[in-house]
All heavy atoms as an XYZ file, in Angstrom:
1002
protein
N      92.305    164.283     63.392
C      90.987    163.676     63.271
C      90.082    164.320     64.341
O      90.488    164.380     65.488
C      91.108    162.175     63.474
C      89.916    161.433     63.084
S      90.384    159.672     62.883
C      88.806    159.035     62.613
N      88.899    164.786     64.030
C      88.112    165.471     64.973
C      87.445    164.465     65.939
O      87.283    163.318     65.667
C      87.041    166.292     64.264
O      85.997    165.420     63.735
N      87.061    164.993     67.143
C      86.475    164.116     68.175
C      85.012    163.898     67.865
O      84.325    163.039     68.400
C      86.643    164.762     69.496
N      84.405    164.760     67.007
C      82.947    164.635     66.749
C      82.695    163.475     65.772
O      83.438    163.234     64.812
C      82.448    165.900     66.080
C      82.494    167.113     67.000
C      81.987    168.353     66.271
O      81.187    168.223     65.320
O      82.379    169.455     66.714
N      81.591    162.753     66.064
C      81.231    161.633     65.211
C      80.305    162.177     64.097
O      79.432    163.014     64.338
C      80.443    160.596     66.031
C      81.244    159.980     67.099
C      82.009    158.828     66.518
C      82.732    158.051     67.601
N      83.693    157.231     67.145
N      80.535    161.729     62.868
C      79.675    162.173     61.754
C      78.225    161.660     62.012
O      78.037    160.561     62.493
C      80.255    161.552     60.509
C      81.553    160.955     60.922
C      81.615    160.826     62.412
N      77.319    162.478     61.590
C      75.911    162.056     61.737
C      75.379    161.550     60.426
O      75.865    161.905     59.319
C      75.057    163.260     62.160
O      75.129    164.300     61.240
C      75.428    163.761     63.554
N      74.483    160.607     60.474
C      73.883    160.049     59.235
C      74.717    158.868     58.716
O      75.970    158.924     58.787
N      74.063    157.871     58.228
C      74.722    156.678     57.753
C      75.608    157.027     56.534
O      76.736    156.534     56.409
C      73.710    155.663     57.356
C      74.356    154.311     57.038
C      73.381    153.181     56.931
N      72.022    153.568     56.549
C      71.136    152.743     56.042
N      71.474    151.516     55.833
N      69.967    153.141     55.747
N      75.139    157.819     55.582
C      75.936    158.176     54.393
C      77.180    158.922     54.822
O      78.271    158.642     54.277
C      75.094    158.994     53.392
C      75.868    159.410     52.180
C      76.139    158.426     51.219
C      76.341    160.664     52.037
C      76.875    158.813     50.078
C      77.034    161.042     50.902
C      77.293    160.124     49.929
N      77.051    159.835     55.699
C      78.245    160.637     56.126
C      79.280    159.736     56.797
O      80.499    159.903     56.622
C      77.782    161.733     57.106
C      78.892    162.612     57.559
C      79.461    163.478     56.450
N      80.635    164.124     56.906
C      81.764    164.216     56.267
N      81.897    163.731     55.039
N      82.759    164.855     56.788
N      78.823    158.818     57.689
C      79.736    157.882     58.340
C      80.468    157.006     57.315
O      81.670    156.739     57.435
C      79.001    156.981     59.351
C      78.662    157.737     60.658
C      78.206    156.769     61.712
N      77.071    155.955     61.286
C      75.752    156.199     61.481
N      75.418    157.308     62.085
N      74.841    155.355     61.038
N      79.706    156.542     56.286
C      80.333    155.689     55.271
C      81.357    156.458     54.484
O      82.505    156.033     54.233
C      79.258    155.148     54.318
C      79.834    154.225     53.250
S      78.568    153.572     52.110
C      78.133    155.079     51.248
N      81.006    157.722     54.127
C      81.964    158.573     53.398
C      83.193    158.864     54.248
O      84.308    158.840     53.718
C      81.222    159.858     53.049
C      82.017    160.856     52.113
C      82.308    160.185     50.770
C      81.204    162.125     51.901
N      82.993    159.056     55.561
C      84.118    159.284     56.406
C      85.049    158.108     56.514
O      86.264    158.264     56.454
C      83.643    159.685     57.811
C      84.784    160.081     58.748
O      85.519    161.019     58.356
O      84.879    159.512     59.823
N      84.529    156.883     56.553
C      85.322    155.671     56.621
C      86.080    155.454     55.317
O      87.224    155.007     55.334
C      84.463    154.466     56.980
C      84.008    154.444     58.420
C      83.325    153.109     58.760
N      84.208    152.011     58.822
C      84.984    151.692     59.825
N      85.030    152.424     60.902
N      85.760    150.605     59.812
N      85.454    155.782     54.200
C      86.097    155.610     52.901
C      87.273    156.588     52.734
O      88.208    156.241     52.005
C      85.083    155.757     51.787
C      84.078    154.601     51.642
C      83.051    155.004     50.633
C      84.752    153.290     51.311
N      87.146    157.761     53.328
C      88.166    158.798     53.120
C      89.278    158.687     54.209
O      90.226    159.428     54.156
C      87.584    160.207     53.105
O      86.963    160.472     54.364
N      89.115    157.843     55.215
C      90.100    157.691     56.278
C      91.217    156.730     55.838
O      90.975    155.795     55.109
C      89.480    157.152     57.534
O      88.501    158.044     58.043
N      92.384    156.951     56.394
C      93.526    156.057     56.109
C      93.362    154.773     56.940
O      92.574    154.712     57.922
C      94.848    156.704     56.501
O      94.973    156.774     57.898
N      94.080    153.726     56.566
C      94.031    152.425     57.234
C      94.433    152.626     58.739
O      93.868    152.028     59.630
C      94.897    151.392     56.544
C      94.814    150.030     57.171
C      93.434    149.381     57.007
O      92.698    149.667     56.126
N      93.118    148.527     57.953
N      95.472    153.411     58.960
C      95.950    153.670     60.336
C      94.873    154.363     61.184
O      94.670    153.989     62.341
C      97.204    154.536     60.263
C      97.846    154.732     61.626
C      99.136    155.471     61.539
O      99.867    155.338     60.558
O      99.442    156.197     62.497
N      94.112    155.326     60.594
C      93.065    155.975     61.303
C      91.975    155.011     61.656
O      91.402    155.028     62.758
C      92.486    157.124     60.479
C      93.430    158.334     60.356
O      94.327    158.395     61.202
O      93.197    159.113     59.407
N      91.609    154.119     60.748
C      90.566    153.162     61.001
C      90.963    152.186     62.102
O      90.173    151.808     62.956
C      90.256    152.373     59.697
C      89.568    153.199     58.582
C      89.459    152.349     57.330
C      88.253    153.763     59.012
N      92.218    151.710     62.041
C      92.695    150.774     63.085
C      92.726    151.476     64.466
O      92.379    150.900     65.480
C      94.104    150.263     62.748
C      94.069    149.306     61.574
C      95.468    148.941     61.029
O      96.444    149.421     61.643
O      95.545    148.108     60.124
N      93.180    152.756     64.474
C      93.184    153.493     65.765
C      91.784    153.684     66.322
O      91.563    153.480     67.538
C      93.802    154.859     65.564
O      95.200    154.767     65.266
N      90.810    153.953     65.461
C      89.442    154.105     65.938
C      88.935    152.766     66.477
O      88.280    152.738     67.536
C      88.530    154.532     64.748
C      87.073    154.655     65.120
C      86.781    155.725     66.137
O      87.552    156.707     66.239
O      85.759    155.594     66.897
N      89.289    151.713     65.802
C      88.824    150.373     66.291
C      89.455    150.055     67.650
O      88.791    149.501     68.536
C      89.272    149.300     65.240
C      88.765    147.922     65.542
C      89.139    146.917     64.466
O      88.948    147.225     63.310
O      89.709    145.880     64.861
N      90.709    150.390     67.827
C      91.382    150.149     69.121
C      90.793    151.026     70.237
O      90.606    150.516     71.377
C      92.907    150.470     68.972
C      93.699    149.461     68.200
C      95.098    149.949     67.964
C      93.756    148.100     68.888
N      90.467    152.283     69.955
C      89.799    153.131     70.898
C      88.445    152.576     71.332
O      88.127    152.553     72.513
C      89.635    154.568     70.352
C      90.929    155.353     70.315
C      90.676    156.808     70.014
N      90.140    157.048     68.698
C      90.838    157.248     67.584
N      92.135    157.227     67.640
N      90.252    157.424     66.439
N      87.691    152.107     70.362
C      86.372    151.523     70.697
C      86.530    150.243     71.520
O      85.760    150.015     72.442
C      85.607    151.205     69.412
C      85.108    152.389     68.615
C      84.552    152.123     67.296
O      84.502    150.932     66.896
O      84.172    153.106     66.618
N      87.513    149.461     71.209
C      87.767    148.236     71.978
C      88.168    148.536     73.396
O      87.680    147.824     74.375
C      88.894    147.371     71.287
C      89.088    146.044     71.955
O      88.074    145.356     72.242
O      90.268    145.676     72.088
N      89.023    149.526     73.631
C      89.422    149.942     74.979
C      88.199    150.417     75.788
O      88.070    150.065     76.941
C      90.497    150.961     74.925
N      87.356    151.150     75.157
C      86.188    151.695     75.843
C      85.195    150.531     76.172
O      84.700    150.455     77.281
C      85.460    152.694     74.950
C      84.283    153.341     75.633
C      83.628    154.395     74.800
O      83.931    154.615     73.606
N      82.675    155.152     75.378
N      85.019    149.602     75.264
C      84.103    148.481     75.449
C      84.611    147.564     76.569
O      83.800    146.919     77.279
C      83.884    147.671     74.158
N      85.917    147.462     76.758
C      86.443    146.508     77.743
C      86.578    147.167     79.100
O      87.024    146.540     80.042
C      87.760    145.976     77.278
O      88.736    147.062     77.196
N      86.213    148.474     79.230
C      86.225    149.149     80.485
C      87.629    149.576     80.952
O      87.849    149.841     82.134
N      88.561    149.646     80.025
C      89.922    149.991     80.345
C      90.151    151.500     80.268
O      89.425    152.179     79.484
C      90.918    149.265     79.442
S      90.955    147.498     79.727
N      91.181    151.971     80.868
C      91.618    153.407     80.816
C      92.285    153.652     79.486
O      93.098    152.829     79.051
C      92.563    153.726     81.960
O      91.939    153.354     83.181
C      92.909    155.208     81.963
N      91.994    154.788     78.821
C      92.764    155.153     77.605
C      94.192    155.499     78.017
O      94.370    156.124     79.000
C      92.081    156.287     76.904
C      90.726    156.005     76.374
C      90.050    157.133     75.660
N      90.637    158.437     75.904
C      90.351    159.496     75.218
N      89.497    159.444     74.230
N      90.904    160.604     75.461
N      95.132    155.039     77.269
C      96.551    155.313     77.590
C      96.766    156.829     77.650
O      97.540    157.269     78.490
C      97.487    154.629     76.583
C      97.394    153.088     76.779
C      98.910    155.082     76.801
C      98.150    152.288     75.749
N      96.182    157.588     76.816
C      96.417    159.038     76.795
C      95.900    159.698     78.057
O      96.331    160.801     78.418
C      95.753    159.678     75.576
O      94.328    159.514     75.625
N      95.012    159.032     78.804
C      94.480    159.584     80.040
C      95.278    159.133     81.283
O      94.980    159.509     82.427
C      92.990    159.165     80.237
C      92.087    159.737     79.200
O      92.477    160.791     78.593
O      91.043    159.159     78.980
N      96.281    158.287     81.075
C      97.090    157.774     82.226
C      98.079    158.756     82.730
O      98.749    159.418     81.934
C      97.839    156.495     81.836
S      96.761    155.121     81.390
N      98.185    158.933     84.004
C      99.091    159.875     84.625
C     100.149    159.139     85.439
O      99.993    157.938     85.788
C      98.343    160.819     85.600
C      97.360    161.687     84.884
O      97.642    162.238     83.813
N      96.149    161.727     85.397
N     101.258    159.820     85.701
C     102.360    159.251     86.454
C     101.885    158.704     87.815
O     101.150    159.399     88.465
C     103.477    160.308     86.628
C     104.762    159.728     87.192
O     105.034    158.524     86.901
O     105.485    160.472     87.844
N     102.345    157.528     88.183
C     102.046    156.877     89.494
C     100.624    156.389     89.627
O     100.214    156.036     90.709
C     102.461    157.767     90.685
C     103.855    158.351     90.627
C     104.950    157.324     90.744
N     104.872    156.597     92.002
C     105.292    155.368     92.170
N     105.838    154.700     91.192
N     105.182    154.748     93.279
N      99.859    156.418     88.610
C      98.479    155.965     88.608
C      98.389    154.454     88.344
O      99.052    153.926     87.517
C      97.654    156.721     87.549
C      96.215    156.371     87.464
C      95.521    157.114     86.282
O      96.116    157.823     85.543
N      94.247    156.890     86.248
N      97.493    153.752     89.101
C      97.286    152.343     88.882
C      96.221    152.252     87.804
O      95.146    152.811     87.942
C      96.885    151.610     90.171
C      98.098    151.662     91.168
C      96.483    150.156     89.828
C      97.792    151.016     92.520
N      96.517    151.493     86.739
C      95.633    151.493     85.575
C      95.411    150.059     85.067
O      96.170    149.154     85.372
C      96.166    152.396     84.414
C      96.276    153.820     84.790
C      97.520    151.848     83.911
N      94.413    149.959     84.216
C      94.181    148.724     83.453
C      93.934    149.236     82.040
O      93.029    150.020     81.722
C      92.866    148.021     83.955
C      92.593    146.729     83.264
C      91.457    146.018     83.972
N      91.175    144.741     83.394
C      90.146    144.475     82.595
N      89.263    145.390     82.307
N      90.011    143.236     82.098
N      94.817    148.787     81.098
C      94.823    149.284     79.690
C      94.763    148.126     78.772
O      95.126    146.974     79.115
C      96.047    150.194     79.384
C      95.990    151.463     80.225
C      97.321    149.437     79.634
N      94.321    148.345     77.562
C      94.319    147.335     76.514
C      94.781    147.937     75.204
O      94.713    149.155     75.027
C      92.937    146.700     76.369
O      93.018    145.565     75.502
C      91.898    147.645     75.876
N      95.261    147.092     74.311
C      95.686    147.586     73.010
C      96.428    146.469     72.270
O      96.351    145.294     72.667
N      97.120    146.883     71.201
C      97.841    145.901     70.338
C      99.333    146.183     70.524
O      99.789    147.314     70.547
C      97.448    146.112     68.879
O      96.055    145.869     68.761
C      98.223    145.144     68.023
N     100.082    145.117     70.644
C     101.558    145.232     70.717
C     102.097    145.635     69.351
O     101.938    144.864     68.367
C     102.217    143.937     71.204
C     101.809    143.539     72.637
C     102.386    142.148     72.920
C     102.244    144.545     73.633
N     102.785    146.737     69.242
C     103.335    147.120     67.970
C     104.747    146.562     67.771
O     105.099    146.098     66.695
C     103.491    148.655     67.891
C     102.216    149.396     67.665
C     102.587    150.836     67.635
N     101.515    151.593     67.042
C     101.502    152.954     66.994
N     102.561    153.600     67.489
N     100.491    153.606     66.469
N     105.567    146.606     68.804
C     106.947    146.074     68.697
C     107.225    145.262     69.996
O     106.738    145.543     71.055
C     108.017    147.181     68.606
O     107.933    148.030     69.759
C     107.758    148.003     67.341
N     108.143    144.358     69.864
C     108.642    143.566     71.015
C     110.144    143.417     70.796
O     110.568    142.909     69.803
C     107.969    142.138     71.092
C     108.523    141.385     72.294
C     106.467    142.287     71.311
N     110.918    143.868     71.820
C     112.381    143.760     71.693
C     112.964    143.324     73.009
O     112.422    143.529     74.106
C     112.975    145.163     71.327
O     112.615    146.126     72.337
C     112.563    145.628     69.963
N     114.163    142.756     72.947
C     114.973    142.367     74.117
C     115.996    143.456     74.285
O     116.830    143.676     73.448
C     115.597    141.047     73.935
C     116.545    140.532     75.058
C     115.711    140.399     76.347
C     117.220    139.259     74.701
N     115.920    144.189     75.417
C     116.816    145.317     75.621
C     117.241    145.292     77.127
O     116.475    145.557     77.983
C     116.100    146.643     75.365
C     117.006    147.847     75.506
C     116.384    149.125     75.006
N     116.008    148.953     73.587
C     114.875    149.394     73.014
N     113.967    150.030     73.757
N     114.675    149.272     71.751
N     118.540    144.934     77.355
C     118.985    144.832     78.741
C     118.975    146.164     79.472
O     119.161    147.225     78.821
C     120.459    144.378     78.603
C     120.544    143.799     77.271
C     119.512    144.519     76.415
N     118.604    146.167     80.708
C     118.522    147.358     81.571
C     119.437    147.080     82.788
O     119.109    146.170     83.560
C     117.140    147.676     82.015
C     116.273    148.240     80.957
C     114.882    148.482     81.509
N     114.056    149.164     80.509
C     113.616    150.422     80.620
N     113.891    151.096     81.703
N     112.867    150.935     79.666
N     120.458    147.866     82.973
C     121.421    147.698     84.060
C     121.974    146.271     84.173
O     122.073    145.734     85.271
C     120.767    148.159     85.357
N     122.258    145.680     83.043
C     122.835    144.359     83.012
C     121.854    143.220     83.177
O     122.249    142.078     83.210
N     120.558    143.537     83.304
C     119.533    142.534     83.483
C     118.722    142.471     82.187
O     118.379    143.503     81.623
C     118.605    142.963     84.670
C     117.414    142.030     84.854
C     119.380    143.061     85.953
N     118.414    141.243     81.729
C     117.541    141.192     80.494
C     116.193    141.803     80.739
O     115.640    141.695     81.854
C     117.425    139.675     80.207
C     117.874    139.009     81.428
C     118.679    139.951     82.230
N     115.632    142.459     79.706
C     114.339    143.079     79.827
C     113.645    142.967     78.506
O     114.169    143.314     77.476
C     114.526    144.570     80.227
N     112.421    142.413     78.567
C     111.596    142.274     77.394
C     110.725    143.533     77.327
O     109.966    143.811     78.280
C     110.732    140.990     77.447
C     109.909    140.703     76.225
C     110.824    140.387     75.016
C     108.970    139.555     76.486
N     110.846    144.289     76.244
C     110.107    145.508     76.123
C     109.151    145.417     74.970
O     109.511    144.904     73.892
C     111.062    146.754     75.850
C     111.940    147.080     76.994
C     112.654    148.381     76.826
O     112.389    149.103     75.862
O     113.541    148.635     77.673
N     107.935    145.951     75.129
C     106.938    145.979     74.072
C     106.232    147.318     74.069
O     106.110    147.928     75.133
C     105.931    144.859     74.303
N     105.820    147.750     72.872
C     105.063    149.028     72.783
C     103.620    148.638     72.561
O     103.233    148.013     71.595
C     105.536    149.886     71.633
C     104.795    151.216     71.573
C     105.181    152.026     70.382
O     104.751    151.729     69.260
O     105.982    152.945     70.571
N     102.783    149.017     73.517
C     101.333    148.772     73.487
C     100.658    150.079     72.977
O     100.941    151.158     73.398
C     100.824    148.440     74.873
C      99.358    148.044     74.998
C      99.106    146.692     74.366
C      98.896    148.048     76.480
N      99.747    149.912     71.995
C      99.081    151.041     71.430
C      97.587    150.834     71.467
O      97.099    149.755     71.067
C      99.495    151.320     69.978
C      98.933    152.486     69.329
C      99.251    153.806     69.773
C      98.001    152.390     68.348
C      98.711    154.900     69.202
C      97.433    153.523     67.727
C      97.809    154.808     68.176
N      96.830    151.808     71.974
C      95.339    151.641     72.081
C      94.565    152.635     71.215
O      93.359    152.787     71.326
C      94.908    151.832     73.555
C      94.932    153.278     74.036
O      95.595    154.118     73.359
O      94.365    153.554     75.042
N      95.239    153.291     70.300
C      94.631    154.227     69.388
C      94.706    155.638     69.890
O      94.341    156.574     69.138
N      95.131    155.851     71.127
C      95.250    157.186     71.632
C      96.715    157.564     71.895
O      97.085    158.696     71.629
C      94.454    157.416     73.002
O      95.024    156.553     73.998
C      92.976    157.076     72.790
N      97.499    156.624     72.429
C      98.905    156.939     72.742
C      99.647    155.608     72.904
O      99.054    154.603     73.240
C      99.006    157.755     73.990
N     100.985    155.610     72.749
C     101.773    154.402     73.033
C     102.119    154.272     74.518
O     102.160    155.260     75.244
C     103.041    154.635     72.166
C     103.190    156.111     72.127
C     101.800    156.697     72.184
N     102.372    153.006     74.915
C     102.787    152.735     76.308
C     103.839    151.689     76.195
O     103.692    150.654     75.553
C     101.594    152.219     77.083
C     101.917    151.596     78.483
C     102.347    152.673     79.478
C     100.679    150.895     79.029
N     104.999    151.932     76.880
C     106.084    150.956     76.933
C     105.803    149.969     78.060
O     105.550    150.418     79.221
C     107.431    151.592     77.162
C     107.855    152.467     75.961
O     107.403    152.155     74.841
O     108.620    153.406     76.180
N     105.736    148.695     77.762
C     105.479    147.615     78.737
C     106.817    146.891     78.899
O     107.334    146.399     77.887
C     104.316    146.713     78.313
C     104.061    145.636     79.353
C     103.068    147.488     78.009
N     107.294    146.779     80.106
C     108.668    146.172     80.308
C     108.545    145.071     81.361
O     108.017    145.262     82.461
C     109.660    147.248     80.819
C     111.034    146.626     81.077
C     109.765    148.414     79.843
N     109.034    143.872     80.991
C     109.145    142.758     81.917
C     110.663    142.607     82.203
O     111.395    142.131     81.356
C     108.588    141.491     81.250
C     107.108    141.464     81.161
C     106.230    141.088     82.120
C     106.340    141.849     80.000
N     104.920    141.199     81.597
C     104.969    141.698     80.345
C     106.674    142.331     78.717
C     103.953    141.979     79.435
C     105.642    142.612     77.840
C     104.323    142.456     78.177
N     111.045    142.937     83.434
C     112.470    142.839     83.860
C     112.790    141.370     84.134
O     111.982    140.646     84.694
C     112.706    143.708     85.079
C     112.483    145.210     84.829
C     112.536    145.889     86.204
C     113.477    145.770     83.887
N     114.010    140.979     83.744
C     114.490    139.631     83.960
C     113.936    138.572     83.051
O     114.103    137.399     83.255
N     113.249    139.020     82.000
C     112.710    138.066     81.015
C     113.340    138.273     79.631
O     113.509    139.386     79.200
C     111.174    138.285     80.896
C     110.372    138.146     82.202
C     110.422    136.744     82.749
N     109.898    135.729     81.878
C     108.648    135.231     81.970
N     107.854    135.701     82.893
N     108.244    134.314     81.102
N     113.616    137.192     78.989
C     114.176    137.229     77.653
C     113.039    137.079     76.607
O     113.103    137.558     75.486
C     115.212    136.191     77.434
C     116.458    136.400     78.236
C     117.501    135.393     77.945
N     118.662    135.507     78.795
C     119.604    136.388     78.703
N     119.582    137.265     77.755
N     120.586    136.437     79.592
N     112.003    136.317     76.964
C     110.865    136.138     76.150
C     109.702    135.689     77.002
O     109.890    135.143     78.084
C     111.147    135.076     75.018
O     111.338    133.844     75.608
N     108.475    135.863     76.452
C     107.287    135.378     77.141
C     106.371    134.851     75.997
O     106.171    135.504     75.021
C     106.500    136.544     77.846
C     107.410    137.112     78.946
C     105.171    136.002     78.391
C     106.819    138.341     79.638
N     105.946    133.604     76.172
C     105.121    132.955     75.200
C     103.863    133.803     74.905
O     103.160    134.219     75.860
C     104.711    131.591     75.724
C     104.256    130.688     74.657
S     105.628    130.259     73.632
C     105.147    128.606     73.218
N     103.577    134.104     73.685
C     102.404    134.856     73.297
C     102.662    136.369     73.191
O     101.822    137.055     72.603
N     103.751    136.868     73.731
C     104.056    138.317     73.635
C     104.820    138.481     72.302
O     105.996    138.170     72.209
C     104.893    138.805     74.810
C     104.128    138.601     76.125
C     105.271    140.259     74.650
C     102.868    139.360     76.300
N     104.083    138.987     71.303
C     104.650    139.148     69.976
C     103.899    140.280     69.300
O     102.763    140.604     69.652
C     104.438    137.856     69.187
C     103.067    137.356     69.102
C     102.959    135.921     68.664
O     103.903    135.149     68.868
O     101.913    135.546     68.134
N     104.564    140.935     68.301
C     103.901    142.045     67.573
C     102.565    141.667     67.021
O     102.399    140.513     66.457
C     104.892    142.425     66.516
C     106.218    141.972     67.053
C     105.925    140.717     67.815
N     101.590    142.522     67.128
C     100.246    142.240     66.566
C      99.286    141.625     67.538
O      98.081    141.532     67.282
N      99.762    141.181     68.681
C      98.937    140.491     69.648
C      98.253    141.515     70.546
O      98.828    142.523     70.944
C      99.814    139.605     70.534
C      99.038    138.700     71.487
C      98.281    137.619     70.718
N      97.374    136.861     71.540
C      97.601    135.671     72.003
N      98.670    135.077     71.667
N      96.723    135.136     72.766
N      96.962    141.284     70.805
C      96.205    142.174     71.726
C      96.287    141.661     73.137
O      96.303    140.468     73.314
C      94.721    142.260     71.269
C      94.551    142.958     69.971
C      93.097    143.164     69.621
C      92.962    143.844     68.328
N      91.525    144.078     68.005
N      96.349    142.616     74.078
C      96.409    142.184     75.471
C      95.873    143.274     76.347
O      95.694    144.386     75.989
C      97.850    141.768     75.925
C      98.955    142.801     75.953
C      98.938    143.618     77.262
C     100.267    142.074     75.918
N      95.513    142.850     77.600
C      95.114    143.784     78.692
C      96.220    143.736     79.706
O      96.640    142.628     80.095
C      93.770    143.355     79.267
C      92.652    143.354     78.243
C      93.427    144.211     80.508
C      91.356    142.787     78.763
N      96.721    144.887     80.113
C      97.759    144.991     81.125
C      97.345    145.930     82.248
O      96.612    146.880     82.069
C      99.066    145.509     80.484
N      97.757    145.560     83.479
C      97.440    146.433     84.602
C      98.646    146.544     85.527
O      99.465    145.638     85.622
C      96.278    145.858     85.407
O      96.492    144.525     85.846
N      98.767    147.694     86.130
C      99.869    148.026     87.041
C      99.943    149.455     87.263
O      99.011    150.260     86.972
N     101.091    149.945     87.748
C     101.315    151.355     88.023
C     102.147    151.974     86.939
O     103.275    151.532     86.685
C     102.022    151.522     89.415
C     102.146    152.982     89.822
C     102.761    153.126     91.193
N     102.056    152.444     92.249
C     101.045    152.981     92.963
N     100.603    154.199     92.701
N     100.504    152.257     93.928
N     101.609    153.051     86.374
C     102.268    153.832     85.301
C     103.444    154.639     85.898
O     103.303    155.165     86.982
C     101.281    154.775     84.553
C     100.202    154.009     83.855
C     102.004    155.722     83.695
C     100.652    153.411     82.550
N     104.495    154.722     85.181
C     105.577    155.681     85.533
C     105.987    156.409     84.237
O     105.698    155.924     83.134
C     106.753    154.911     86.177
O     107.351    154.048     85.272
N     106.667    157.470     84.436
C     107.176    158.201     83.258
C     108.688    158.086     83.232
O     109.352    158.284     84.250
C     106.783    159.730     83.408
C     105.308    160.029     83.155
C     105.051    161.525     83.352
C     104.822    159.591     81.792
N     109.190    157.770     82.023
C     110.641    157.619     81.863
C     111.013    158.261     80.503
O     110.566    157.854     79.483
C     111.035    156.120     81.827
O     112.374    156.011     81.608
N     111.811    159.319     80.613
C     112.229    160.099     79.434
C     111.035    160.568     78.648
O     111.000    160.532     77.397
C     113.152    159.230     78.553
C     114.363    158.714     79.269
N     115.404    159.491     79.687
C     114.635    157.475     79.684
C     116.290    158.774     80.289
N     115.862    157.497     80.329
N     109.947    160.990     79.332
C     108.769    161.538     78.683
C     107.819    160.546     78.099
O     106.834    160.900     77.484
N     108.064    159.259     78.350
C     107.163    158.180     77.855
C     106.547    157.464     79.020
O     107.183    157.248     80.016
C     107.947    157.252     76.959
C     108.372    157.839     75.584
C     109.043    156.801     74.734
N     108.253    155.651     74.440
C     107.604    155.422     73.289
N     107.628    156.339     72.338
N     106.895    154.317     73.135
N     105.312    157.014     78.785
C     104.623    156.221     79.810
C     105.192    154.807     79.765
O     105.322    154.237     78.719
C     103.154    156.185     79.559
C     102.433    157.515     79.684
C     101.013    157.351     79.272
N     100.314    158.634     79.306
C     100.254    159.536     78.334
N     100.849    159.262     77.174
N      99.643    160.680     78.436
N     105.455    154.237     80.999
C     106.034    152.900     81.106
C     105.298    152.121     82.141
O     104.911    152.655     83.170
C     107.543    152.972     81.470
C     108.157    151.596     81.544
C     108.346    153.826     80.518
N     105.052    150.848     81.876
C     104.441    149.941     82.836
C     105.407    148.768     83.051
O     105.712    148.008     82.127
C     103.121    149.448     82.237
C     102.109    148.739     83.089
C     101.731    149.597     84.268
C     100.871    148.412     82.283
N     106.012    148.710     84.259
C     106.980    147.678     84.583
C     106.295    146.444     85.190
O     105.442    146.553     86.053
C     108.053    148.172     85.543
C     108.981    149.157     84.965
C     108.850    150.515     85.158
C     110.107    148.696     84.219
C     109.746    151.424     84.591
C     110.979    149.610     83.634
C     110.811    150.965     83.838
N     106.676    145.280     84.731
C     106.222    143.990     85.229
C     104.709    143.964     85.471
O     104.243    143.656     86.569
C     106.965    143.592     86.464
C     108.439    143.372     86.216
O     108.837    142.849     85.195
N     109.271    143.781     87.186
N     103.895    144.251     84.444
C     102.482    144.300     84.658
C     101.819    142.916     84.786
O     102.378    141.906     84.306
C     101.957    144.993     83.377
C     102.935    144.500     82.367
C     104.264    144.505     83.030
N     100.641    142.880     85.403
C      99.829    141.731     85.286
C      99.241    141.870     83.881
O      98.941    142.970     83.417
C      98.678    141.785     86.300
C      99.165    141.646     87.725
C      97.955    141.734     88.648
C      98.395    141.807     90.091
N      97.307    142.009     90.967
N      99.045    140.760     83.185
C      98.518    140.877     81.804
C      97.667    139.697     81.465
O      97.815    138.573     82.061
C      99.712    141.032     80.799
C     100.545    139.813     80.665
C     100.287    138.869     79.663
C     101.593    139.606     81.529
C     101.126    137.748     79.543
C     102.358    138.474     81.440
C     102.136    137.544     80.464
O     102.942    136.426     80.330
N      96.754    139.897     80.510
C      95.926    138.852     79.912
C      96.053    138.960     78.453
O      95.850    140.004     77.867
C      94.462    139.091     80.299
C      94.137    139.199     81.758
C      92.721    139.709     81.917
O      91.798    139.299     81.109
O      92.486    140.470     82.864
N      96.422    137.821     77.769
C      96.468    137.826     76.311
C      95.030    137.722     75.877
O      94.247    136.915     76.380
C      97.298    136.699     75.838
C      98.814    136.720     76.180
C      99.477    135.386     75.770
C      99.452    137.912     75.535
N      94.677    138.500     74.836
C      93.333    138.407     74.276
C      93.271    137.160     73.367
O      94.283    136.894     72.718
C      92.970    139.667     73.446
C      93.118    140.952     74.257
C      92.020    141.170     75.239
N      90.728    141.276     74.720
C      90.139    142.436     74.355
N      90.797    143.529     74.393
N      88.926    142.439     73.890
N      92.155    136.470     73.340
C      92.085    135.320     72.448
C      92.369    135.637     70.989
O      91.990    136.750     70.501
C      90.611    134.851     72.606
C      90.192    135.401     73.938
C      90.973    136.714     74.065
N      93.038    134.763     70.281
C      93.434    135.002     68.913
C      92.213    135.199     68.007
O      92.299    135.986     67.060
C      94.289    133.872     68.366
C      95.671    133.793     69.000
C      96.367    132.509     68.515
C      96.510    135.025     68.571
N      91.073    134.618     68.280
C      89.866    134.783     67.444
C      89.303    136.202     67.523
O      88.506    136.523     66.636
N      89.595    136.993     68.499
C      89.070    138.295     68.665
C      89.970    139.346     67.984
O      89.725    140.538     68.068
C      88.910    138.664     70.127
C      87.899    137.838     70.805
C      87.718    138.282     72.226
O      88.337    139.225     72.729
N      86.778    137.627     72.920
N      91.007    138.933     67.273
C      91.904    139.904     66.606
C      91.519    139.962     65.210
O      91.337    140.371     64.370
C      93.350    139.434     66.759
C      93.779    139.431     68.217
C      95.174    139.011     68.437
O      95.943    138.953     67.448
O      95.529    138.701     69.577
């Protein structure tokens, strides 16, 4: 998908009609991240303190070194981010499809961006 925005109302409408549902959702997530003043996940670097927003795609319980860990994949339309809460089996409201804002220090693990034990805000259900 090109970075240039189509000009003209007819061209924008035609572009939206020819886009896939996934492309439309990604564009909506990118616009939401920009409007909320958060960093795009694709722009996050190792050891950087960030504030990101997006939608949780998956939530799983996966032990790490014998300790329970709740893992979720956050997607903002640009890239995925693994969010991990160590020592937790579940967190009320953390479920697939839920939007949230998370902040903390990014690290890289096996080539993927990870945010351990972030501060987070669940977005109100009416805004989804």
